[in-house]
Backbone as JSON Lines, residues from 0, in Angstrom:
{"i":0,"aa":"M","n":[49.41,-21.49,-328.73],"ca":[48.73,-21.35,-327.4],"c":[49.11,-22.38,-326.59]}
{"i":1,"aa":"R","n":[49.22,-21.93,-325.35],"ca":[50.14,-22.83,-324.12],"c":[48.8,-23.79,-323.44]}
{"i":2,"aa":"E","n":[49.43,-24.66,-322.95],"ca":[48.61,-25.89,-322.33],"c":[48.3,-25.65,-321.03]}
{"i":3,"aa":"L","n":[47.04,-25.62,-320.59],"ca":[46.44,-25.24,-319.05],"c":[46.69,-26.32,-318.29]}
{"i":4,"aa":"K","n":[47.15,-25.75,-317.1],"ca":[47.47,-26.99,-316.17],"c":[46.28,-27.24,-315.84]}
{"i":5,"aa":"P","n":[46.14,-28.62,-315.13],"ca":[44.76,-29.29,-314.54],"c":[43.62,-28.51,-314.0]}
{"i":6,"aa":"N","n":[44.36,-27.87,-312.83],"ca":[43.64,-26.93,-312.03],"c":[42.98,-25.52,-312.59]}
{"i":7,"aa":"E","n":[43.77,-25.07,-313.66],"ca":[43.71,-23.57,-313.86],"c":[42.37,-23.07,-313.94]}
{"i":8,"aa":"P","n":[41.29,-23.82,-314.41],"ca":[40.09,-23.49,-314.53],"c":[39.37,-23.16,-313.41]}
{"i":9,"aa":"L","n":[39.7,-24.02,-312.26],"ca":[39.26,-23.66,-310.7],"c":[39.71,-22.79,-310.31]}
{"i":10,"aa":"V","n":[41.2,-22.48,-310.32],"ca":[42.06,-21.24,-309.85],"c":[41.52,-20.01,-310.32]}
{"i":11,"aa":"A","n":[41.33,-20.12,-311.53],"ca":[40.68,-18.88,-312.19],"c":[39.73,-18.36,-311.74]}
{"i":12,"aa":"A","n":[38.62,-19.43,-311.44],"ca":[37.09,-19.21,-311.07],"c":[37.39,-18.56,-309.33]}
{"i":13,"aa":"L","n":[38.31,-19.24,-308.64],"ca":[38.49,-18.82,-307.37],"c":[39.0,-17.58,-307.44]}
{"i":14,"aa":"A","n":[40.21,-17.24,-308.4],"ca":[40.72,-15.6,-308.49],"c":[39.59,-14.63,-308.67]}
{"i":15,"aa":"R","n":[38.88,-15.23,-309.48],"ca":[37.86,-13.89,-310.0],"c":[36.67,-13.6,-308.86]}
{"i":16,"aa":"W","n":[36.44,-14.65,-308.13],"ca":[35.42,-14.68,-306.92],"c":[36.33,-13.75,-305.88]}
{"i":17,"aa":"I","n":[37.42,-14.31,-305.69],"ca":[38.13,-13.23,-304.58],"c":[38.11,-11.83,-305.2]}
{"i":18,"aa":"E","n":[38.71,-11.55,-306.32],"ca":[38.64,-10.18,-306.64],"c":[37.29,-9.3,-306.59]}
{"i":19,"aa":"D","n":[36.22,-10.02,-306.59],"ca":[34.81,-9.77,-306.57],"c":[34.54,-9.53,-305.05]}
{"i":20,"aa":"H","n":[35.29,-9.99,-304.26],"ca":[34.99,-9.9,-302.78],"c":[36.18,-9.53,-301.99]}
{"i":21,"aa":"L","n":[37.0,-8.46,-302.5],"ca":[38.18,-8.16,-301.87],"c":[37.57,-7.14,-300.68]}
{"i":22,"aa":"D","n":[36.54,-6.57,-300.93],"ca":[35.81,-5.52,-299.97],"c":[35.2,-6.52,-298.64]}
{"i":23,"aa":"R","n":[35.6,-7.4,-298.43],"ca":[34.98,-8.08,-297.1],"c":[35.97,-9.38,-296.85]}
{"i":24,"aa":"D","n":[35.52,-9.61,-295.56],"ca":[36.34,-10.8,-294.72],"c":[35.95,-12.04,-295.75]}
{"i":25,"aa":"I","n":[37.08,-12.78,-296.32],"ca":[36.87,-13.82,-297.09],"c":[37.46,-15.27,-296.26]}
{"i":26,"aa":"A","n":[36.53,-15.95,-295.8],"ca":[36.76,-17.17,-295.01],"c":[36.96,-18.35,-295.97]}
{"i":27,"aa":"L","n":[38.29,-18.9,-295.53],"ca":[38.51,-20.2,-296.63],"c":[37.68,-21.41,-296.57]}
{"i":28,"aa":"P","n":[36.75,-21.27,-295.34],"ca":[35.66,-22.48,-295.55],"c":[34.64,-22.31,-296.62]}
{"i":29,"aa":"E","n":[34.22,-20.73,-296.65],"ca":[33.44,-20.36,-297.77],"c":[33.95,-20.42,-299.32]}
{"i":30,"aa":"L","n":[35.21,-20.22,-299.45],"ca":[35.73,-20.26,-300.62],"c":[35.91,-21.91,-300.97]}
{"i":31,"aa":"A","n":[36.11,-22.65,-300.19],"ca":[36.5,-24.09,-300.36],"c":[35.15,-24.7,-300.84]}
{"i":32,"aa":"A","n":[34.02,-24.24,-300.03],"ca":[32.5,-24.52,-300.56],"c":[32.29,-24.22,-302.04]}
{"i":33,"aa":"R","n":[32.58,-23.29,-302.47],"ca":[32.44,-22.65,-303.79],"c":[33.41,-23.73,-304.58]}
{"i":34,"aa":"S","n":[34.35,-24.11,-304.1],"ca":[35.22,-24.72,-305.01],"c":[34.84,-26.33,-304.87]}
{"i":35,"aa":"G","n":[34.1,-26.73,-304.22],"ca":[33.66,-27.91,-303.99],"c":[34.74,-29.02,-303.38]}
{"i":36,"aa":"Y","n":[35.67,-28.47,-302.94],"ca":[36.67,-29.07,-302.25],"c":[36.76,-28.94,-300.79]}
{"i":37,"aa":"S","n":[37.58,-29.76,-300.02],"ca":[38.02,-29.4,-298.7],"c":[38.75,-28.22,-298.57]}
{"i":38,"aa":"V","n":[38.81,-27.53,-297.52],"ca":[39.85,-26.52,-297.07],"c":[41.24,-26.89,-297.65]}
{"i":39,"aa":"W","n":[41.53,-27.92,-297.16],"ca":[42.7,-28.36,-297.29],"c":[43.44,-28.85,-298.68]}
{"i":40,"aa":"H","n":[42.39,-29.17,-299.39],"ca":[42.74,-29.76,-300.88],"c":[42.66,-28.56,-301.41]}
{"i":41,"aa":"M","n":[41.67,-27.41,-301.5],"ca":[41.62,-26.29,-301.92],"c":[42.97,-25.49,-302.29]}
{"i":42,"aa":"Q","n":[43.62,-25.67,-300.86],"ca":[44.74,-24.62,-300.56],"c":[45.87,-25.25,-301.53]}
{"i":43,"aa":"G","n":[45.95,-26.77,-301.45],"ca":[46.82,-27.52,-301.91],"c":[46.95,-27.11,-303.82]}
{"i":44,"aa":"V","n":[45.52,-27.37,-304.07],"ca":[45.45,-26.97,-305.19],"c":[45.7,-25.68,-305.93]}
{"i":45,"aa":"F","n":[45.43,-24.57,-305.05],"ca":[45.81,-23.11,-305.48],"c":[47.29,-22.96,-305.22]}
{"i":46,"aa":"R","n":[48.14,-23.57,-304.29],"ca":[49.34,-23.24,-303.93],"c":[50.26,-24.13,-305.33]}
{"i":47,"aa":"A","n":[49.73,-25.22,-305.84],"ca":[50.16,-25.92,-306.69],"c":[50.01,-25.37,-308.07]}
{"i":48,"aa":"T","n":[48.95,-24.63,-308.17],"ca":[48.8,-24.0,-309.54],"c":[49.56,-22.56,-309.55]}
{"i":49,"aa":"T","n":[49.43,-21.79,-308.68],"ca":[49.87,-20.57,-308.6],"c":[51.53,-20.59,-307.87]}
{"i":50,"aa":"G","n":[51.85,-21.3,-307.21],"ca":[53.13,-20.96,-306.45],"c":[52.91,-20.2,-305.36]}
{"i":51,"aa":"I","n":[51.55,-19.87,-304.75],"ca":[51.56,-18.75,-303.5],"c":[50.32,-19.51,-302.93]}
{"i":52,"aa":"A","n":[50.43,-19.36,-301.41],"ca":[49.17,-19.64,-300.66],"c":[47.92,-18.98,-300.77]}
{"i":53,"aa":"I","n":[46.97,-19.52,-300.9],"ca":[45.7,-18.4,-300.8],"c":[45.44,-17.6,-299.84]}
{"i":54,"aa":"G","n":[45.64,-17.9,-298.88],"ca":[45.49,-17.0,-297.62],"c":[46.36,-15.75,-297.89]}
{"i":55,"aa":"R","n":[47.96,-16.21,-298.5],"ca":[48.85,-14.89,-298.56],"c":[48.13,-13.97,-299.87]}
{"i":56,"aa":"Y","n":[47.51,-15.04,-300.79],"ca":[47.28,-14.33,-302.18],"c":[46.12,-13.2,-301.89]}
{"i":57,"aa":"I","n":[45.19,-13.56,-300.93],"ca":[44.07,-12.63,-300.66],"c":[44.56,-11.58,-299.95]}
{"i":58,"aa":"R","n":[45.41,-11.81,-298.73],"ca":[46.14,-10.48,-298.2],"c":[46.67,-9.7,-299.12]}
{"i":59,"aa":"E","n":[47.58,-10.08,-299.92],"ca":[48.57,-9.36,-300.82],"c":[47.71,-8.57,-301.74]}
{"i":60,"aa":"R","n":[46.74,-9.15,-302.3],"ca":[45.69,-8.43,-303.16],"c":[44.94,-7.18,-302.46]}
{"i":61,"aa":"K","n":[44.38,-7.48,-301.18],"ca":[43.88,-6.63,-300.5],"c":[44.83,-5.37,-300.19]}
{"i":62,"aa":"L","n":[46.0,-5.66,-299.87],"ca":[46.95,-4.76,-299.48],"c":[47.28,-3.9,-300.89]}
{"i":63,"aa":"T","n":[47.58,-4.46,-302.11],"ca":[47.58,-3.94,-303.19],"c":[46.82,-3.06,-303.48]}
{"i":64,"aa":"E","n":[45.05,-3.41,-303.49],"ca":[44.15,-2.57,-303.57],"c":[43.93,-1.31,-302.58]}
{"i":65,"aa":"A","n":[44.46,-1.51,-301.5],"ca":[44.75,-0.55,-300.56],"c":[45.65,0.6,-300.91]}
{"i":66,"aa":"V","n":[46.4,0.08,-301.54],"ca":[47.66,0.89,-301.93],"c":[47.1,2.0,-302.97]}
{"i":67,"aa":"H","n":[46.37,1.42,-303.94],"ca":[45.64,2.13,-304.95],"c":[44.95,3.14,-304.38]}
{"i":68,"aa":"R","n":[43.97,2.87,-303.55],"ca":[43.27,3.67,-302.62],"c":[43.73,4.88,-301.86]}
{"i":69,"aa":"L","n":[44.86,4.47,-301.07],"ca":[45.46,5.35,-300.51],"c":[46.22,6.33,-301.39]}
{"i":70,"aa":"R","n":[46.82,6.06,-302.55],"ca":[47.23,7.08,-303.29],"c":[46.32,7.81,-304.34]}
{"i":71,"aa":"N","n":[44.93,7.29,-304.45],"ca":[44.15,7.76,-305.48],"c":[42.67,8.35,-305.04]}
{"i":72,"aa":"S","n":[42.93,8.34,-303.41],"ca":[41.76,9.07,-302.93],"c":[41.81,9.74,-301.64]}
{"i":73,"aa":"D","n":[40.95,10.18,-301.2],"ca":[41.05,10.94,-299.79],"c":[40.62,10.16,-298.78]}
{"i":74,"aa":"N","n":[40.19,9.01,-299.0],"ca":[39.33,8.14,-297.78],"c":[40.4,8.11,-296.6]}
{"i":75,"aa":"R","n":[39.48,8.09,-295.56],"ca":[40.3,8.13,-294.54],"c":[41.05,6.42,-294.35]}
{"i":76,"aa":"I","n":[42.3,6.58,-293.62],"ca":[42.83,5.05,-293.69],"c":[42.17,4.24,-292.9]}
{"i":77,"aa":"M","n":[41.24,4.61,-291.83],"ca":[40.37,3.71,-291.12],"c":[39.23,3.2,-292.3]}
{"i":78,"aa":"D","n":[38.84,4.05,-293.02],"ca":[37.69,3.7,-293.73],"c":[38.48,2.61,-294.93]}
{"i":79,"aa":"I","n":[39.57,2.56,-295.45],"ca":[40.12,1.67,-296.46],"c":[40.28,0.41,-295.62]}
{"i":80,"aa":"A","n":[40.88,0.65,-294.41],"ca":[41.05,-0.78,-293.77],"c":[39.77,-1.54,-293.48]}
{"i":81,"aa":"L","n":[38.72,-0.71,-293.11],"ca":[37.46,-1.54,-293.06],"c":[36.76,-2.04,-294.37]}
{"i":82,"aa":"D","n":[37.08,-1.09,-295.36],"ca":[36.51,-1.58,-296.85],"c":[37.1,-2.7,-297.11]}
{"i":83,"aa":"Y","n":[38.44,-3.0,-297.15],"ca":[38.81,-4.4,-297.31],"c":[39.01,-5.51,-296.33]}
{"i":84,"aa":"G","n":[38.26,-5.39,-295.31],"ca":[37.79,-6.38,-294.5],"c":[38.81,-6.5,-293.32]}
{"i":85,"aa":"F","n":[39.68,-5.5,-293.01],"ca":[40.69,-5.8,-291.89],"c":[39.83,-5.44,-290.82]}
{"i":86,"aa":"N","n":[40.2,-5.71,-289.58],"ca":[39.27,-5.69,-288.51],"c":[39.49,-4.16,-287.91]}
{"i":87,"aa":"S","n":[40.62,-3.71,-288.0],"ca":[40.62,-2.29,-287.37],"c":[41.97,-1.65,-288.33]}
{"i":88,"aa":"Q","n":[42.03,-0.36,-288.0],"ca":[43.39,0.36,-288.6],"c":[44.38,-0.2,-287.9]}
{"i":89,"aa":"S","n":[44.54,-0.59,-286.57],"ca":[45.73,-1.18,-286.16],"c":[46.11,-2.4,-287.01]}
{"i":90,"aa":"Q","n":[45.16,-3.25,-286.86],"ca":[45.55,-4.38,-287.74],"c":[46.12,-4.33,-289.33]}
{"i":91,"aa":"F","n":[45.13,-3.49,-290.03],"ca":[45.8,-3.05,-291.22],"c":[46.94,-2.44,-291.42]}
{"i":92,"aa":"T","n":[47.27,-1.52,-290.57],"ca":[48.85,-0.81,-290.33],"c":[49.87,-1.9,-289.77]}
{"i":93,"aa":"T","n":[49.48,-2.82,-288.97],"ca":[50.51,-3.69,-288.72],"c":[50.95,-4.51,-289.92]}
{"i":94,"aa":"L","n":[49.81,-5.12,-290.83],"ca":[50.11,-6.08,-291.77],"c":[50.75,-5.15,-292.86]}
{"i":95,"aa":"F","n":[50.15,-4.07,-293.15],"ca":[50.92,-3.04,-294.11],"c":[52.32,-2.72,-293.94]}
{"i":96,"aa":"K","n":[52.79,-2.61,-292.71],"ca":[54.15,-2.39,-292.59],"c":[54.87,-3.58,-292.63]}
{"i":97,"aa":"K","n":[54.58,-4.71,-292.19],"ca":[55.05,-6.03,-292.35],"c":[55.3,-6.33,-293.95]}
{"i":98,"aa":"Y","n":[54.46,-6.1,-294.75],"ca":[54.38,-6.56,-295.87],"c":[55.29,-5.42,-296.77]}
{"i":99,"aa":"F","n":[54.85,-4.19,-296.76],"ca":[55.61,-3.19,-297.53],"c":[56.88,-2.47,-296.77]}
{"i":100,"aa":"G","n":[57.14,-2.58,-295.49],"ca":[58.11,-1.84,-294.59],"c":[57.76,-0.4,-294.27]}
{"i":101,"aa":"I","n":[56.54,0.09,-294.81],"ca":[56.23,1.61,-294.25],"c":[54.77,1.28,-293.91]}
{"i":102,"aa":"T","n":[54.29,2.71,-293.32],"ca":[53.05,2.57,-292.81],"c":[51.94,3.15,-293.99]}
{"i":103,"aa":"P","n":[50.67,2.94,-293.76],"ca":[49.77,3.18,-294.75],"c":[49.9,4.82,-294.97]}
{"i":104,"aa":"Q","n":[50.08,5.51,-293.88],"ca":[50.43,7.24,-293.92],"c":[51.82,7.68,-294.67]}
{"i":105,"aa":"V","n":[52.75,6.8,-294.66],"ca":[54.01,7.25,-295.38],"c":[53.43,6.76,-297.04]}
{"i":106,"aa":"C","n":[52.91,5.72,-297.12],"ca":[52.52,5.28,-298.45],"c":[51.69,6.42,-299.42]}
{"i":107,"aa":"R","n":[50.8,6.75,-298.63],"ca":[49.79,8.03,-298.83],"c":[50.71,9.51,-299.23]}
{"i":108,"aa":"N","n":[51.55,9.82,-298.61],"ca":[52.38,10.9,-298.43],"c":[53.42,10.83,-299.51]}
{"i":109,"aa":"D","n":[53.99,9.74,-299.84],"ca":[54.91,9.61,-300.77],"c":[54.72,8.77,-301.98]}
{"i":110,"aa":"C","n":[54.19,8.91,-302.87],"ca":[53.8,8.06,-304.13],"c":[54.9,7.57,-304.88]}
{"i":111,"aa":"S","n":[56.14,8.11,-304.57],"ca":[57.29,7.84,-305.25],"c":[58.03,6.51,-304.77]}
{"i":112,"aa":"I","n":[57.42,6.0,-303.73],"ca":[57.87,4.76,-303.21],"c":[57.29,3.83,-304.15]}
{"i":113,"aa":"I","n":[58.22,2.99,-304.41],"ca":[57.64,1.71,-305.59],"c":[57.48,0.58,-304.41]}
{"i":114,"aa":"L","n":[56.4,-0.19,-304.55],"ca":[56.0,-1.18,-303.7],"c":[55.75,-2.55,-304.49]}
{"i":115,"aa":"P","n":[56.05,-3.41,-303.84],"ca":[55.84,-4.9,-304.39],"c":[54.37,-5.08,-304.36]}
{"i":116,"aa":"L","n":[53.58,-4.67,-305.74],"ca":[52.16,-4.93,-305.91],"c":[51.86,-6.26,-306.35]}
{"i":117,"aa":"T","n":[50.9,-6.96,-305.79],"ca":[50.39,-8.1,-306.22],"c":[49.29,-8.01,-307.51]}
{"i":118,"aa":"P","n":[49.47,-8.04,-308.47],"ca":[48.2,-7.9,-309.56],"c":[47.37,-9.38,-309.57]}
{"i":119,"aa":"P","n":[46.41,-8.88,-310.22],"ca":[45.53,-10.27,-309.77],"c":[45.94,-11.27,-310.87]}
{"i":120,"aa":"L","n":[45.26,-12.52,-310.36],"ca":[45.91,-13.85,-311.2],"c":[44.87,-13.59,-312.68]}
{"i":121,"aa":"N","n":[45.65,-13.71,-314.01],"ca":[44.8,-13.74,-314.92],"c":[45.13,-15.12,-315.81]}
{"i":122,"aa":"Y","n":[44.15,-15.71,-316.0],"ca":[44.2,-17.17,-316.76],"c":[43.3,-16.99,-318.21]}
């Protein structure tokens, strides 16, 4: 059995809460309040434990789940964008293209493209 890092239980709880709330805007102050720490401290604990910034993790999880929806549903791209808390289809497309190098429409049309998806944290 492996030894837990000191903050893994906290990070696991934050990751579970993030997964349960991917369908909306996740504000770091709200997440910090749930952790019992300041935003700055919570971000440091998350990064030290996972190796990734919490804001980046949230964004990548939302984009990953959006990929699944694009490839497995007929929902409009705008609706998927809004369902994952993006302010607009334009913002979603810009972030999607920046992260994956393709647009959401290309992703939907060509499921053979392999993308760097971010799985949920599992502790």
